[in-house]
N, C-alpha and C positions, 0 to 999 in steps of 0.2 A: 499387479503393482503398477504397471505402465498405464493401465486404464484409470486407476485411482489418481495418478499424477495428472493425467490429461483432464479429468473432471475438476481437480483442484485448479488447474490452469484456466479452464473455461469459467469457473466460478469467480476467480479473481478478476478476469477480464470484465465480467458482468458487473461486479462491484465497482470497479474503476470507472466504467461507463456511467453507472448510476451516480457516483460522486461528481463526475464532470457535469452531468445534467443538473444535479441538485444545486451545485455551486454557481451555475450560470445565472447572471443577474436577470431577475424577472422583469425589471423595469425596461430592459431593452425591447422586449416583446410588447409590453403594454403601452410603452410610449409610442411605438410605431402605430399600433392600433388606434391610440388616442389621436395621433396626428392625422391619420386617415379620416377618422370620424369628424374631427374638428374641421378638416378641409372640406368634407362633404357638406357640413352645416354652415359654411362660411361663404358669403358673397363678397367679393373684393370691390366690386363697383356696380354702378347702376346698369340695369338690363331693360330693354324695351324701347318705347318711343322716345327718341332723343337721348338715350342712355349711352354709356361708354361701350357697352356690348362687347366685352372681351370674350373670346371664344370659350374659355373654360367656364366662365360665369353663365353664359347663355346655355351651354350644355347642361349645367346643373339645373337651371330653371326649366328647360325643356323636359329633363328627366322627371323632375318633381311634378310638372303639369300632367305628364302621362300617368304618374302614380295616382294622381287625383282623378283620373278618368277623362282628362281633357286631351284628346289626341293631337299630337304635334310631332313633326319629324325632328329627331335629335341631331341636327346638323351643326350646331354651334354658331349658326347665323341668325341674327334677330330679324328675320324677314316678316312680311305682313301676316303670314300664318301664325308665327310665334306671338306677335303683338296682339293679334285677334284672340289667341288662346289666353294670353295674360289678362286681357280685358274681360274675357268671359269668366275667368276664375275670380277676378276682382268683383265683378257684378254679382256673382253667386255668393261669395264669401263676405264681401265688404259692403255691398249695396251701391257702390260707386266705382267708376273705372277711369283711370287716366293713362293706362297702357305702359306704365313704367314701374319697375321694382327697385327699391332703394334698400341697401343693406340695413338690417335692424328694424325696418319699418313694417307696417301692418301686413303688406302682401307677402313679404319674405317670411315673416313669422307664421302666417297662415299656411304657406307652402310647407313649412317644417312641421305642421300639424298642431300648432298652438291654437287655442281658442281665442279669436280676436273679435272684439265687438264691432258691429257694423257702423260705418261712418255715416254722417248725415250728407244730404245731397250737395251741401256747399263746402264739403271738405275734400281734400285731395290726399293721396297716399304717399306723396313724394317728399315732404320735408325731412331733413336729416335730424332735426331737433325733435323734442317731445311735443311740440305744438303743431296744430294744423293750420293751414292757410286756405283762403277761399280758392276754389277751383275756377278755371276759366270757363268751364261749362262743357258738359259732355254732349249737349245738343246744340248744334251750330245754328242758333236762331239769328245770328248776325254774321253773314258771310264776309263782311268787311273787317271783322274783328281778327286781326292777324295773330293775336295772342292765343286764340283758341287752337288746340292741337288738331282739330278737324276742319278748320276754316278753309284751308286750301283745297279741300275736296269738294267744296260747293255747298250751297244751301241745302240743309237736310241731312248732311252726313253726321253720323253719330259714332261715339266710341264703341257702342254695342253692335254696330254693323259688322257682319262676319263675311269672310270670303270662303267659298267652297269650290273645289275643282271637280268637274264631272269625270275627269279622266281616270280617277281611282275608284269609281263606283263599281259595284258588282253587277254582273249580268242577271237580269230578272225577266222572267217570262211574262209577257203582256196578256191581257184578256183575249186578244186575238190569236194568241199562240206564238206570236213573233218573239224572238229573243232580243231584249233591249240591252245592248252593251252600254258602257259608260259614254262611248262616243256619240250616242244619240240621246243622252239624258240631260241636255241643257235645260229642258222644261222643268223637270222636278228639282234639279239642282238650283235653278234660279228661284223656284217656289220655296225651296228650303231656306235660302238666304232671306227671302221676304218674310217668312214666318218667324225665323229666329230673331230678325230685327224687330218685328212687332212684339215679340216676347221679351224684349229688352236684353237680348243676348243669351237667354236661358234655353239652350238647345235641349237639355235634358227634359225640360218641361214639355217642349214641342214633341219630342220623341214619345214620351209617356202618353200624351193626348192622342197622338197618331195611332198608337197601338190600341188604345181604347176605341177609337173611331172605327178601326178595321174590325175589331171583335164585334162591335155593335152591329156591323153590317154583314156579319157572317163570313168575313174574309179570314185569311191566314197570312202569317209572315214567318220568316226564319229568324232565329235568335242572333244570327250574325249580321243582320241587316242594319245599316245606318239609316239616317233620316231620309236620304234621297230614295233608297230602295223601299222604305216604308211608305213613302208618298206614292210610289207606283202601286204598291199593294192597296193603298186606300182608294186610289182612282179606279183600280181594277174592281174593288168591292162595290164601287158606285156604279159600275157598268159603263164606265167611260174610257176614253183614250187620252193618254198623256200628250198627244200631239194636237189637241184641240184646246185653244186658250179658254173657252168658256168652262171646260172641265177643270182647268187649273183654278179659275176664279171660284167655281162651285166648291172645290176642295178647301180653298182658303176660308170661305164663309162658314165652314163647319167649326172653326176654332172659336172659343169663347171670347178671345181678345180682339177678334176682327169685327169691326162695325159694319163695313160694306166694302164692295170692290167695284170700281168704275173702270170701264174700258173705252179707250178712244182710238179710232182708226186713223192711219196715215197722219200721225201727229207732227205738226210743224213747230218751228221755233217759238212762235207766239204762244202756243199751247203749253210748251215746256216752261216758258217764263211766267205765264199768267195763271196756270193751273197746277202743273206738276211741282214747280218750285215752292209755292205756298203750302201744298200738301205735304211735301217732304219736311218743310220747316215745322209743321204741326205734328210730326211723328208718323206720317204715312210711310209705307215701303212700296217701292215701284219695280215692276218687271217690264221689260222692253224687248220688242222683237223688230229685227230689221234684216235686210239682205246682206248679212256679213258673208254668207256663202251663196253660191249660185242656186237658183230655183227656190230652195226651201229657206224659210226664215230661221234665224238662230235667236235664242232667247237669252237675255242677260239680266243682271240686276243693276238698276240705276242707283248709284251711290249718292250723287249730288248734282245740282244744276248751278252753273256759274254764269257770269255775264258773258264769258267768251266761249262757252261750250258746256259739255256734260262730262261727268266722270262715271265710268261704268266698271262693274265687276263682271268680267267675261269668264264663265266657268271653263271654257275650253283653252283659252290662252290669249295672246295678244294678236289681234287682227291687224294686218297691214294693207292687204288688198281685198276689198269687198267684191262681191258678185263674181267670184271665180269658183271653179268646180272643186268640190270637196274641201279639203283643208289646206290647199296649196298656198293660200294667202295668210297663213297663221304661223306665228312662233308659238308652238304648243307647250302647255304645262308639262314639266318633267320629261322633256324630250330634247334631242339635239336640234338646234336651230340651223336653218339653211344659210350658208355663207353667201350664196348667190343672192338670196332675198335681202340679206343684210347689205351687201355691196350696192344694190340698186335702190334700197329704201331706208338707208341708215338715218337720214334726216327725219323721216316720218316715224321711225321707231323711237328716236330720241324725243320726238314730240309726244308720242303715246305715253312714254314713261317719264315725262318731264315732272309730273307731280310726285311720283314715287321717289325720284332722285337717285335711282340706281341703274340708269341706262348704261353707264360704263361697265358695271359688273355683268350685266346681261350681255353686252357686246363682247366682253372678254370670254364669257362662257361659249358664245357662238364661235368665236375665232379659234378657241382651243378644242372645239368639238365635244365639249362637256355638256351634260344634260342641264337644261334650264331649270330654275326653281319651280316648284309645284304651284306657285301662285303668280306666274308672270302675267296672267290675265287680270290681276287685281289692280284697282285704281288706275285704269287706263283713261287717258284724256282724249276727248274728241272735240276738236274745234267745231264751230257751227258749219264750216265748210265740209269737214269730215262727216258730220252728222247727216248732211244732205246726201253725201256720196253713198252712205250705206242704205239709203232708201227706207226710212222707217215704215214699219207695217202697222204696229199698234203699241200702245202703252197701257199698262194695267196698274191702277192705284188701289192699294189695300189700305183702308183707314183703320186706325186703332181706336178701340172703345175707350 
């Protein structure tokens, strides 16, 4: 009898619990879920070049870019890596790029997975209304045009120019048997920036072509390799060395969108003004080598040429003291910066970062002992005096077909 009473008691408890769950308002759960979904699909303000760049909004954009296969760090900061990723996405999905995302407009809708028609070359993605307005131009053919979003970076700068850091590259075995870490891959990293620029920012296209070229030459590659590692594989399959600039030029010439590659040794300012600047303005992409470090030359991408100097994308970081051993003269990408170097060369660092406009943030990172951004080497300004100090070795101009 006691057992029967106990079973009745347990059954009653189960029935009471069921009634409690059954009578609980369903809308409480669904409204929470709906709120979360709505929040994830809502952008509160503009993100990207010249945007409000609120942290939560930037993180949403970065997360969605990664979901679309465009790799970017989810930091909540709209740095140059993020802006380059936005421009790459816009180029692929919309056909034009202005580097900014506006709530409800084409780029945001495309990020959410909507089918969005491509825009014409004279339209921009930024208006808040349903109409489009003429863009200021993604190719800076007029360096004096201050309304252009790329004008300050010098003649030839384009919204499809990308920045790549060599410091996150994988280690790849060279044809000679030597292990090439990211620390010595300035060559292929700068070549990658050059090729992606010539492909109008379409890195996926360059990656696919590189794999085809490697297979055609009987080479091999790993599925985890990015473009830089693939370029090592390509040059290996060509029987060459990544440390020889003629091999870099030969590799570039294999791509169907490259017309020709010209190399000039010990380039002076007049060559930059009279040859490199016009080439950049006509869509060429340029790699450049100088004695940023002692003995060996370091290779960077030349973003633009200005009347007062040049703007470089240095894949290693921000160089402050040229011609010193190793990396002692660098504020390296994604690493802690030297407070001693800062205290001695603060004015020079501020000049290097003057066009980027984030010198204060970089200096704060150094003083706090925090890691610098992964793109501190992007859009670094060198006056003509700085240009002479790094002792230019060569410049390589790849012309677009």
